[in-house]
Every structure is written in C-alpha cells, then in structure tokens.
PDB file with SEQRES, HELIX, SHEET and CRYST1 records, atoms N, CA, C and O in Angstrom:
SEQRES   1 A   75  MET ILE ASP PHE THR LYS ASP PHE THR LYS ASP PHE ARG          
SEQRES   2 A   75  ILE ALA VAL PHE ILE ALA ILE ILE VAL ILE THR THR ILE          
SEQRES   3 A   75  ILE LEU GLY ALA ILE THR GLU LYS VAL LEU ARG TYR PHE          
SEQRES   4 A   75  LEU TYR GLN LYS LEU ASN ASN LYS GLU TYR ASP PRO THR          
SEQRES   5 A   75  GLY PHE LYS PHE LEU LYS HIS LEU ILE ILE MET VAL ILE          
SEQRES   6 A   75  TYR ILE LEU GLY PHE ALA PHE ALA LEU ILE                      
HELIX    1 AA1 PHE A    4  ASN A   46  1                                  43    
HELIX    2 AA2 PRO A   51  LEU A   74  1                                  24    
CRYST1    1.000    1.000    1.000  90.00  90.00  90.00 P 1           1          
ATOM      1  N   MET A   1     128.049 124.303  72.668  1.00  0.00           N  
ATOM      2  CA  MET A   1     127.114 124.489  73.766  1.00  0.00           C  
ATOM      3  C   MET A   1     126.673 125.951  73.816  1.00  0.00           C  
ATOM      4  O   MET A   1     127.477 126.855  73.589  1.00  0.00           O  
ATOM      5  N   ILE A   2     125.425 126.172  74.108  1.00  0.00           N  
ATOM      6  CA  ILE A   2     124.870 127.523  74.160  1.00  0.00           C  
ATOM      7  C   ILE A   2     125.186 128.142  75.516  1.00  0.00           C  
ATOM      8  O   ILE A   2     125.050 127.499  76.557  1.00  0.00           O  
ATOM      9  N   ASP A   3     125.612 129.406  75.481  1.00  0.00           N  
ATOM     10  CA  ASP A   3     125.964 130.110  76.723  1.00  0.00           C  
ATOM     11  C   ASP A   3     124.753 130.917  77.193  1.00  0.00           C  
ATOM     12  O   ASP A   3     124.429 131.958  76.622  1.00  0.00           O  
ATOM     13  N   PHE A   4     124.099 130.428  78.229  1.00  0.00           N  
ATOM     14  CA  PHE A   4     122.910 131.088  78.754  1.00  0.00           C  
ATOM     15  C   PHE A   4     123.240 132.183  79.762  1.00  0.00           C  
ATOM     16  O   PHE A   4     122.373 132.992  80.093  1.00  0.00           O  
ATOM     17  N   THR A   5     124.457 132.225  80.248  1.00  0.00           N  
ATOM     18  CA  THR A   5     124.797 133.204  81.285  1.00  0.00           C  
ATOM     19  C   THR A   5     124.763 134.625  80.760  1.00  0.00           C  
ATOM     20  O   THR A   5     124.375 135.539  81.488  1.00  0.00           O  
ATOM     21  N   LYS A   6     125.165 134.834  79.501  1.00  0.00           N  
ATOM     22  CA  LYS A   6     125.133 136.192  78.934  1.00  0.00           C  
ATOM     23  C   LYS A   6     123.692 136.684  78.807  1.00  0.00           C  
ATOM     24  O   LYS A   6     123.382 137.824  79.155  1.00  0.00           O  
ATOM     25  N   ASP A   7     122.817 135.815  78.305  1.00  0.00           N  
ATOM     26  CA  ASP A   7     121.413 136.199  78.163  1.00  0.00           C  
ATOM     27  C   ASP A   7     120.763 136.424  79.520  1.00  0.00           C  
ATOM     28  O   ASP A   7     119.997 137.371  79.700  1.00  0.00           O  
ATOM     29  N   PHE A   8     121.070 135.550  80.475  1.00  0.00           N  
ATOM     30  CA  PHE A   8     120.495 135.693  81.809  1.00  0.00           C  
ATOM     31  C   PHE A   8     120.967 136.982  82.471  1.00  0.00           C  
ATOM     32  O   PHE A   8     120.171 137.683  83.095  1.00  0.00           O  
ATOM     33  N   THR A   9     122.241 137.298  82.343  1.00  0.00           N  
ATOM     34  CA  THR A   9     122.782 138.518  82.943  1.00  0.00           C  
ATOM     35  C   THR A   9     122.139 139.750  82.326  1.00  0.00           C  
ATOM     36  O   THR A   9     121.784 140.692  83.035  1.00  0.00           O  
ATOM     37  N   LYS A  10     121.989 139.743  81.008  1.00  0.00           N  
ATOM     38  CA  LYS A  10     121.365 140.882  80.327  1.00  0.00           C  
ATOM     39  C   LYS A  10     119.899 141.025  80.750  1.00  0.00           C  
ATOM     40  O   LYS A  10     119.445 142.127  81.057  1.00  0.00           O  
ATOM     41  N   ASP A  11     119.166 139.921  80.766  1.00  0.00           N  
ATOM     42  CA  ASP A  11     117.758 139.962  81.162  1.00  0.00           C  
ATOM     43  C   ASP A  11     117.592 140.366  82.623  1.00  0.00           C  
ATOM     44  O   ASP A  11     116.661 141.092  82.971  1.00  0.00           O  
ATOM     45  N   PHE A  12     118.495 139.894  83.474  1.00  0.00           N  
ATOM     46  CA  PHE A  12     118.426 140.241  84.888  1.00  0.00           C  
ATOM     47  C   PHE A  12     118.659 141.732  85.094  1.00  0.00           C  
ATOM     48  O   PHE A  12     117.971 142.360  85.899  1.00  0.00           O  
ATOM     49  N   ARG A  13     119.613 142.298  84.382  1.00  0.00           N  
ATOM     50  CA  ARG A  13     119.878 143.742  84.490  1.00  0.00           C  
ATOM     51  C   ARG A  13     118.675 144.557  84.028  1.00  0.00           C  
ATOM     52  O   ARG A  13     118.327 145.564  84.644  1.00  0.00           O  
ATOM     53  N   ILE A  14     118.051 144.125  82.958  1.00  0.00           N  
ATOM     54  CA  ILE A  14     116.862 144.830  82.464  1.00  0.00           C  
ATOM     55  C   ILE A  14     115.729 144.734  83.486  1.00  0.00           C  
ATOM     56  O   ILE A  14     115.037 145.720  83.739  1.00  0.00           O  
ATOM     57  N   ALA A  15     115.540 143.566  84.068  1.00  0.00           N  
ATOM     58  CA  ALA A  15     114.481 143.387  85.068  1.00  0.00           C  
ATOM     59  C   ALA A  15     114.736 144.246  86.300  1.00  0.00           C  
ATOM     60  O   ALA A  15     113.803 144.836  86.846  1.00  0.00           O  
ATOM     61  N   VAL A  16     115.979 144.324  86.741  1.00  0.00           N  
ATOM     62  CA  VAL A  16     116.318 145.163  87.897  1.00  0.00           C  
ATOM     63  C   VAL A  16     116.095 146.629  87.560  1.00  0.00           C  
ATOM     64  O   VAL A  16     115.576 147.378  88.388  1.00  0.00           O  
ATOM     65  N   PHE A  17     116.476 147.049  86.362  1.00  0.00           N  
ATOM     66  CA  PHE A  17     116.277 148.429  85.928  1.00  0.00           C  
ATOM     67  C   PHE A  17     114.792 148.789  85.918  1.00  0.00           C  
ATOM     68  O   PHE A  17     114.403 149.851  86.404  1.00  0.00           O  
ATOM     69  N   ILE A  18     113.976 147.913  85.369  1.00  0.00           N  
ATOM     70  CA  ILE A  18     112.531 148.166  85.325  1.00  0.00           C  
ATOM     71  C   ILE A  18     111.953 148.198  86.736  1.00  0.00           C  
ATOM     72  O   ILE A  18     111.112 149.045  87.039  1.00  0.00           O  
ATOM     73  N   ALA A  19     112.390 147.293  87.596  1.00  0.00           N  
ATOM     74  CA  ALA A  19     111.890 147.265  88.975  1.00  0.00           C  
ATOM     75  C   ALA A  19     112.254 148.542  89.722  1.00  0.00           C  
ATOM     76  O   ALA A  19     111.436 149.074  90.474  1.00  0.00           O  
ATOM     77  N   ILE A  20     113.466 149.037  89.524  1.00  0.00           N  
ATOM     78  CA  ILE A  20     113.886 150.282  90.181  1.00  0.00           C  
ATOM     79  C   ILE A  20     113.035 151.447  89.705  1.00  0.00           C  
ATOM     80  O   ILE A  20     112.620 152.278  90.513  1.00  0.00           O  
ATOM     81  N   ILE A  21     112.770 151.521  88.412  1.00  0.00           N  
ATOM     82  CA  ILE A  21     111.950 152.615  87.877  1.00  0.00           C  
ATOM     83  C   ILE A  21     110.524 152.533  88.408  1.00  0.00           C  
ATOM     84  O   ILE A  21     109.948 153.553  88.785  1.00  0.00           O  
ATOM     85  N   VAL A  22     109.949 151.338  88.442  1.00  0.00           N  
ATOM     86  CA  VAL A  22     108.573 151.179  88.928  1.00  0.00           C  
ATOM     87  C   VAL A  22     108.478 151.541  90.408  1.00  0.00           C  
ATOM     88  O   VAL A  22     107.553 152.245  90.814  1.00  0.00           O  
ATOM     89  N   ILE A  23     109.419 151.071  91.211  1.00  0.00           N  
ATOM     90  CA  ILE A  23     109.406 151.386  92.644  1.00  0.00           C  
ATOM     91  C   ILE A  23     109.590 152.881  92.871  1.00  0.00           C  
ATOM     92  O   ILE A  23     108.905 153.473  93.706  1.00  0.00           O  
ATOM     93  N   THR A  24     110.511 153.495  92.131  1.00  0.00           N  
ATOM     94  CA  THR A  24     110.728 154.939  92.252  1.00  0.00           C  
ATOM     95  C   THR A  24     109.478 155.712  91.849  1.00  0.00           C  
ATOM     96  O   THR A  24     109.128 156.704  92.489  1.00  0.00           O  
ATOM     97  N   THR A  25     108.808 155.269  90.799  1.00  0.00           N  
ATOM     98  CA  THR A  25     107.581 155.931  90.349  1.00  0.00           C  
ATOM     99  C   THR A  25     106.491 155.840  91.409  1.00  0.00           C  
ATOM    100  O   THR A  25     105.807 156.826  91.681  1.00  0.00           O  
ATOM    101  N   ILE A  26     106.326 154.679  91.999  1.00  0.00           N  
ATOM    102  CA  ILE A  26     105.297 154.508  93.029  1.00  0.00           C  
ATOM    103  C   ILE A  26     105.603 155.366  94.252  1.00  0.00           C  
ATOM    104  O   ILE A  26     104.705 155.999  94.809  1.00  0.00           O  
ATOM    105  N   ILE A  27     106.862 155.389  94.669  1.00  0.00           N  
ATOM    106  CA  ILE A  27     107.245 156.212  95.825  1.00  0.00           C  
ATOM    107  C   ILE A  27     107.051 157.689  95.521  1.00  0.00           C  
ATOM    108  O   ILE A  27     106.520 158.427  96.351  1.00  0.00           O  
ATOM    109  N   LEU A  28     107.477 158.130  94.339  1.00  0.00           N  
ATOM    110  CA  LEU A  28     107.314 159.537  93.962  1.00  0.00           C  
ATOM    111  C   LEU A  28     105.838 159.916  93.876  1.00  0.00           C  
ATOM    112  O   LEU A  28     105.456 161.007  94.300  1.00  0.00           O  
ATOM    113  N   GLY A  29     105.008 159.030  93.333  1.00  0.00           N  
ATOM    114  CA  GLY A  29     103.571 159.287  93.267  1.00  0.00           C  
ATOM    115  C   GLY A  29     102.939 159.383  94.641  1.00  0.00           C  
ATOM    116  O   GLY A  29     102.090 160.242  94.877  1.00  0.00           O  
ATOM    117  N   ALA A  30     103.346 158.508  95.552  1.00  0.00           N  
ATOM    118  CA  ALA A  30     102.795 158.529  96.912  1.00  0.00           C  
ATOM    119  C   ALA A  30     103.214 159.790  97.665  1.00  0.00           C  
ATOM    120  O   ALA A  30     102.402 160.399  98.362  1.00  0.00           O  
ATOM    121  N   ILE A  31     104.471 160.178  97.527  1.00  0.00           N  
ATOM    122  CA  ILE A  31     104.944 161.399  98.194  1.00  0.00           C  
ATOM    123  C   ILE A  31     104.222 162.617  97.633  1.00  0.00           C  
ATOM    124  O   ILE A  31     103.792 163.491  98.386  1.00  0.00           O  
ATOM    125  N   THR A  32     104.092 162.675  96.310  1.00  0.00           N  
ATOM    126  CA  THR A  32     103.394 163.801  95.687  1.00  0.00           C  
ATOM    127  C   THR A  32     101.944 163.859  96.142  1.00  0.00           C  
ATOM    128  O   THR A  32     101.418 164.940  96.407  1.00  0.00           O  
ATOM    129  N   GLU A  33     101.296 162.705  96.233  1.00  0.00           N  
ATOM    130  CA  GLU A  33      99.902 162.665  96.668  1.00  0.00           C  
ATOM    131  C   GLU A  33      99.755 163.172  98.097  1.00  0.00           C  
ATOM    132  O   GLU A  33      98.814 163.908  98.393  1.00  0.00           O  
ATOM    133  N   LYS A  34     100.653 162.798  98.974  1.00  0.00           N  
ATOM    134  CA  LYS A  34     100.580 163.250 100.370  1.00  0.00           C  
ATOM    135  C   LYS A  34     100.851 164.748 100.487  1.00  0.00           C  
ATOM    136  O   LYS A  34     100.188 165.438 101.262  1.00  0.00           O  
ATOM    137  N   VAL A  35     101.816 165.252  99.728  1.00  0.00           N  
ATOM    138  CA  VAL A  35     102.125 166.683  99.773  1.00  0.00           C  
ATOM    139  C   VAL A  35     100.950 167.491  99.233  1.00  0.00           C  
ATOM    140  O   VAL A  35     100.561 168.494  99.831  1.00  0.00           O  
ATOM    141  N   LEU A  36     100.386 167.063  98.111  1.00  0.00           N  
ATOM    142  CA  LEU A  36      99.256 167.797  97.542  1.00  0.00           C  
ATOM    143  C   LEU A  36      98.020 167.700  98.433  1.00  0.00           C  
ATOM    144  O   LEU A  36      97.251 168.657  98.525  1.00  0.00           O  
ATOM    145  N   ARG A  37      97.821 166.565  99.087  1.00  0.00           N  
ATOM    146  CA  ARG A  37      96.706 166.438 100.030  1.00  0.00           C  
ATOM    147  C   ARG A  37      96.880 167.400 101.203  1.00  0.00           C  
ATOM    148  O   ARG A  37      95.910 168.009 101.656  1.00  0.00           O  
ATOM    149  N   TYR A  38      98.115 167.540 101.695  1.00  0.00           N  
ATOM    150  CA  TYR A  38      98.403 168.474 102.789  1.00  0.00           C  
ATOM    151  C   TYR A  38      98.075 169.911 102.363  1.00  0.00           C  
ATOM    152  O   TYR A  38      97.453 170.658 103.117  1.00  0.00           O  
ATOM    153  N   PHE A  39      98.498 170.292 101.147  1.00  0.00           N  
ATOM    154  CA  PHE A  39      98.195 171.640 100.666  1.00  0.00           C  
ATOM    155  C   PHE A  39      96.702 171.834 100.463  1.00  0.00           C  
ATOM    156  O   PHE A  39      96.185 172.924 100.708  1.00  0.00           O  
ATOM    157  N   LEU A  40      95.999 170.795 100.021  1.00  0.00           N  
ATOM    158  CA  LEU A  40      94.556 170.889  99.833  1.00  0.00           C  
ATOM    159  C   LEU A  40      93.854 171.134 101.159  1.00  0.00           C  
ATOM    160  O   LEU A  40      92.965 171.983 101.233  1.00  0.00           O  
ATOM    161  N   TYR A  41      94.233 170.411 102.208  1.00  0.00           N  
ATOM    162  CA  TYR A  41      93.602 170.605 103.506  1.00  0.00           C  
ATOM    163  C   TYR A  41      93.938 171.972 104.095  1.00  0.00           C  
ATOM    164  O   TYR A  41      93.113 172.563 104.792  1.00  0.00           O  
ATOM    165  N   GLN A  42      95.133 172.477 103.825  1.00  0.00           N  
ATOM    166  CA  GLN A  42      95.475 173.827 104.288  1.00  0.00           C  
ATOM    167  C   GLN A  42      94.588 174.861 103.610  1.00  0.00           C  
ATOM    168  O   GLN A  42      94.073 175.772 104.259  1.00  0.00           O  
ATOM    169  N   LYS A  43      94.417 174.715 102.313  1.00  0.00           N  
ATOM    170  CA  LYS A  43      93.591 175.677 101.576  1.00  0.00           C  
ATOM    171  C   LYS A  43      92.120 175.555 101.963  1.00  0.00           C  
ATOM    172  O   LYS A  43      91.406 176.557 101.996  1.00  0.00           O  
ATOM    173  N   LEU A  44      91.661 174.346 102.255  1.00  0.00           N  
ATOM    174  CA  LEU A  44      90.266 174.178 102.666  1.00  0.00           C  
ATOM    175  C   LEU A  44      90.001 174.835 104.012  1.00  0.00           C  
ATOM    176  O   LEU A  44      88.924 175.390 104.229  1.00  0.00           O  
ATOM    177  N   ASN A  45      90.967 174.777 104.914  1.00  0.00           N  
ATOM    178  CA  ASN A  45      90.793 175.417 106.217  1.00  0.00           C  
ATOM    179  C   ASN A  45      90.753 176.932 106.092  1.00  0.00           C  
ATOM    180  O   ASN A  45      90.042 177.598 106.844  1.00  0.00           O  
ATOM    181  N   ASN A  46      91.506 177.478 105.152  1.00  0.00           N  
ATOM    182  CA  ASN A  46      91.517 178.928 104.938  1.00  0.00           C  
ATOM    183  C   ASN A  46      90.411 179.378 103.993  1.00  0.00           C  
ATOM    184  O   ASN A  46      90.148 180.574 103.869  1.00  0.00           O  
ATOM    185  N   LYS A  47      89.762 178.427 103.328  1.00  0.00           N  
ATOM    186  CA  LYS A  47      88.683 178.700 102.373  1.00  0.00           C  
ATOM    187  C   LYS A  47      89.124 179.677 101.286  1.00  0.00           C  
ATOM    188  O   LYS A  47      88.402 180.608 100.932  1.00  0.00           O  
ATOM    189  N   GLU A  48      90.338 179.438 100.764  1.00  0.00           N  
ATOM    190  CA  GLU A  48      90.870 180.321  99.732  1.00  0.00           C  
ATOM    191  C   GLU A  48      90.551 179.838  98.317  1.00  0.00           C  
ATOM    192  O   GLU A  48      90.409 180.649  97.402  1.00  0.00           O  
ATOM    193  N   TYR A  49      90.436 178.521  98.134  1.00  0.00           N  
ATOM    194  CA  TYR A  49      90.298 177.976  96.791  1.00  0.00           C  
ATOM    195  C   TYR A  49      89.138 177.002  96.718  1.00  0.00           C  
ATOM    196  O   TYR A  49      88.649 176.503  97.732  1.00  0.00           O  
ATOM    197  N   ASP A  50      88.709 176.746  95.479  1.00  0.00           N  
ATOM    198  CA  ASP A  50      87.683 175.745  95.219  1.00  0.00           C  
ATOM    199  C   ASP A  50      88.318 174.358  95.327  1.00  0.00           C  
ATOM    200  O   ASP A  50      89.269 174.071  94.599  1.00  0.00           O  
ATOM    201  N   PRO A  51      87.828 173.498  96.205  1.00  0.00           N  
ATOM    202  CA  PRO A  51      88.471 172.193  96.390  1.00  0.00           C  
ATOM    203  C   PRO A  51      88.336 171.264  95.183  1.00  0.00           C  
ATOM    204  O   PRO A  51      89.183 170.395  94.979  1.00  0.00           O  
ATOM    205  N   THR A  52      87.288 171.436  94.383  1.00  0.00           N  
ATOM    206  CA  THR A  52      87.083 170.553  93.240  1.00  0.00           C  
ATOM    207  C   THR A  52      88.191 170.720  92.212  1.00  0.00           C  
ATOM    208  O   THR A  52      88.737 169.733  91.718  1.00  0.00           O  
ATOM    209  N   GLY A  53      88.520 171.944  91.892  1.00  0.00           N  
ATOM    210  CA  GLY A  53      89.586 172.203  90.931  1.00  0.00           C  
ATOM    211  C   GLY A  53      90.936 171.728  91.432  1.00  0.00           C  
ATOM    212  O   GLY A  53      91.743 171.207  90.661  1.00  0.00           O  
ATOM    213  N   PHE A  54      91.179 171.904  92.711  1.00  0.00           N  
ATOM    214  CA  PHE A  54      92.458 171.491  93.272  1.00  0.00           C  
ATOM    215  C   PHE A  54      92.567 169.971  93.315  1.00  0.00           C  
ATOM    216  O   PHE A  54      93.642 169.423  93.070  1.00  0.00           O  
ATOM    217  N   LYS A  55      91.471 169.284  93.624  1.00  0.00           N  
ATOM    218  CA  LYS A  55      91.489 167.814  93.614  1.00  0.00           C  
ATOM    219  C   LYS A  55      91.740 167.292  92.203  1.00  0.00           C  
ATOM    220  O   LYS A  55      92.485 166.330  92.012  1.00  0.00           O  
ATOM    221  N   PHE A  56      91.112 167.932  91.217  1.00  0.00           N  
ATOM    222  CA  PHE A  56      91.340 167.526  89.831  1.00  0.00           C  
ATOM    223  C   PHE A  56      92.803 167.712  89.453  1.00  0.00           C  
ATOM    224  O   PHE A  56      93.398 166.838  88.822  1.00  0.00           O  
ATOM    225  N   LEU A  57      93.382 168.837  89.831  1.00  0.00           N  
ATOM    226  CA  LEU A  57      94.788 169.104  89.539  1.00  0.00           C  
ATOM    227  C   LEU A  57      95.688 168.084  90.236  1.00  0.00           C  
ATOM    228  O   LEU A  57      96.675 167.630  89.659  1.00  0.00           O  
ATOM    229  N   LYS A  58      95.352 167.728  91.464  1.00  0.00           N  
ATOM    230  CA  LYS A  58      96.125 166.727  92.212  1.00  0.00           C  
ATOM    231  C   LYS A  58      96.103 165.386  91.487  1.00  0.00           C  
ATOM    232  O   LYS A  58      97.145 164.754  91.315  1.00  0.00           O  
ATOM    233  N   HIS A  59      94.925 164.955  91.066  1.00  0.00           N  
ATOM    234  CA  HIS A  59      94.814 163.678  90.361  1.00  0.00           C  
ATOM    235  C   HIS A  59      95.520 163.726  89.005  1.00  0.00           C  
ATOM    236  O   HIS A  59      96.114 162.735  88.579  1.00  0.00           O  
ATOM    237  N   LEU A  60      95.458 164.854  88.341  1.00  0.00           N  
ATOM    238  CA  LEU A  60      96.122 165.002  87.051  1.00  0.00           C  
ATOM    239  C   LEU A  60      97.640 164.911  87.196  1.00  0.00           C  
ATOM    240  O   LEU A  60      98.300 164.244  86.399  1.00  0.00           O  
ATOM    241  N   ILE A  61      98.191 165.573  88.203  1.00  0.00           N  
ATOM    242  CA  ILE A  61      99.640 165.541  88.429  1.00  0.00           C  
ATOM    243  C   ILE A  61     100.095 164.127  88.767  1.00  0.00           C  
ATOM    244  O   ILE A  61     101.112 163.668  88.248  1.00  0.00           O  
ATOM    245  N   ILE A  62      99.366 163.435  89.622  1.00  0.00           N  
ATOM    246  CA  ILE A  62      99.733 162.071  89.998  1.00  0.00           C  
ATOM    247  C   ILE A  62      99.628 161.134  88.795  1.00  0.00           C  
ATOM    248  O   ILE A  62     100.473 160.255  88.623  1.00  0.00           O  
ATOM    249  N   MET A  63      98.610 161.312  87.967  1.00  0.00           N  
ATOM    250  CA  MET A  63      98.458 160.489  86.783  1.00  0.00           C  
ATOM    251  C   MET A  63      99.626 160.690  85.820  1.00  0.00           C  
ATOM    252  O   MET A  63     100.133 159.723  85.251  1.00  0.00           O  
ATOM    253  N   VAL A  64     100.051 161.923  85.635  1.00  0.00           N  
ATOM    254  CA  VAL A  64     101.181 162.204  84.749  1.00  0.00           C  
ATOM    255  C   VAL A  64     102.458 161.556  85.286  1.00  0.00           C  
ATOM    256  O   VAL A  64     103.250 161.022  84.510  1.00  0.00           O  
ATOM    257  N   ILE A  65     102.664 161.597  86.595  1.00  0.00           N  
ATOM    258  CA  ILE A  65     103.844 160.962  87.193  1.00  0.00           C  
ATOM    259  C   ILE A  65     103.836 159.466  86.912  1.00  0.00           C  
ATOM    260  O   ILE A  65     104.857 158.909  86.509  1.00  0.00           O  
ATOM    261  N   TYR A  66     102.704 158.809  87.118  1.00  0.00           N  
ATOM    262  CA  TYR A  66     102.622 157.367  86.879  1.00  0.00           C  
ATOM    263  C   TYR A  66     102.791 157.027  85.399  1.00  0.00           C  
ATOM    264  O   TYR A  66     103.491 156.071  85.064  1.00  0.00           O  
ATOM    265  N   ILE A  67     102.170 157.783  84.526  1.00  0.00           N  
ATOM    266  CA  ILE A  67     102.285 157.505  83.091  1.00  0.00           C  
ATOM    267  C   ILE A  67     103.724 157.671  82.625  1.00  0.00           C  
ATOM    268  O   ILE A  67     104.239 156.822  81.897  1.00  0.00           O  
ATOM    269  N   LEU A  68     104.380 158.751  83.033  1.00  0.00           N  
ATOM    270  CA  LEU A  68     105.769 158.960  82.626  1.00  0.00           C  
ATOM    271  C   LEU A  68     106.696 157.897  83.207  1.00  0.00           C  
ATOM    272  O   LEU A  68     107.596 157.418  82.518  1.00  0.00           O  
ATOM    273  N   GLY A  69     106.485 157.530  84.451  1.00  0.00           N  
ATOM    274  CA  GLY A  69     107.333 156.517  85.069  1.00  0.00           C  
ATOM    275  C   GLY A  69     107.200 155.160  84.404  1.00  0.00           C  
ATOM    276  O   GLY A  69     108.205 154.517  84.101  1.00  0.00           O  
ATOM    277  N   PHE A  70     105.980 154.721  84.176  1.00  0.00           N  
ATOM    278  CA  PHE A  70     105.790 153.414  83.561  1.00  0.00           C  
ATOM    279  C   PHE A  70     106.168 153.428  82.080  1.00  0.00           C  
ATOM    280  O   PHE A  70     106.638 152.417  81.558  1.00  0.00           O  
ATOM    281  N   ALA A  71     105.972 154.555  81.399  1.00  0.00           N  
ATOM    282  CA  ALA A  71     106.416 154.654  80.005  1.00  0.00           C  
ATOM    283  C   ALA A  71     107.939 154.592  79.924  1.00  0.00           C  
ATOM    284  O   ALA A  71     108.492 153.961  79.023  1.00  0.00           O  
ATOM    285  N   PHE A  72     108.612 155.243  80.862  1.00  0.00           N  
ATOM    286  CA  PHE A  72     110.072 155.194  80.888  1.00  0.00           C  
ATOM    287  C   PHE A  72     110.563 153.781  81.176  1.00  0.00           C  
ATOM    288  O   PHE A  72     111.605 153.375  80.661  1.00  0.00           O  
ATOM    289  N   ALA A  73     109.837 153.032  81.983  1.00  0.00           N  
ATOM    290  CA  ALA A  73     110.222 151.649  82.284  1.00  0.00           C  
ATOM    291  C   ALA A  73     110.048 150.749  81.061  1.00  0.00           C  
ATOM    292  O   ALA A  73     110.775 149.768  80.905  1.00  0.00           O  
ATOM    293  N   LEU A  74     109.101 151.073  80.203  1.00  0.00           N  
ATOM    294  CA  LEU A  74     108.858 150.240  79.028  1.00  0.00           C  
ATOM    295  C   LEU A  74     109.817 150.527  77.878  1.00  0.00           C  
ATOM    296  O   LEU A  74     109.948 149.719  76.959  1.00  0.00           O  
ATOM    297  N   ILE A  75     110.476 151.658  77.928  1.00  0.00           N  
ATOM    298  CA  ILE A  75     111.398 152.022  76.832  1.00  0.00           C  
ATOM    299  C   ILE A  75     112.627 151.180  76.865  1.00  0.00           C  
ATOM    300  O   ILE A  75     113.510 151.343  76.023  1.00  0.00           O  
TER     301      ILE A  75                                                      
END                                                                             
C-alpha cells in the first residue's frame, strides 16, 4: 500500500512555508509603502525635494521587496 501521509505532510509544510513568505512580503511591502508615503508628504510640505523622483524611488523600493519576497517563496 502506498503511504500518502509522508507526501501530504511534506507538501503541506512547503505550502505553509510559501504562504508565510507571501504574507510577510505583502505586510512588509504595505508597511514600507506607508512609511515612504509619510516621508514623501513631509518633504512635500517643506518643499525640499522633487516629488517625482521620490515617488519613483518609493515604487522602485516596493517593487524590489515584492520581487525578492516572491522569488524567495519560489526557491
């Protein structure tokens, strides 16, 4: 008889691991986005920096977080 419990346990652990990484990545991306948005609005009120460059940097940082998180989940 084939033992499916070993395969199921292994697959379940992998699925839980991937889910934890994806959830952590989404939470980290959301927190980073809110923090960078707060800094952007502070700088806009003081008129110290160009908002276009800062928005681009914000989107770039968030994109890198998501790419690294999902790539780590696929490994």
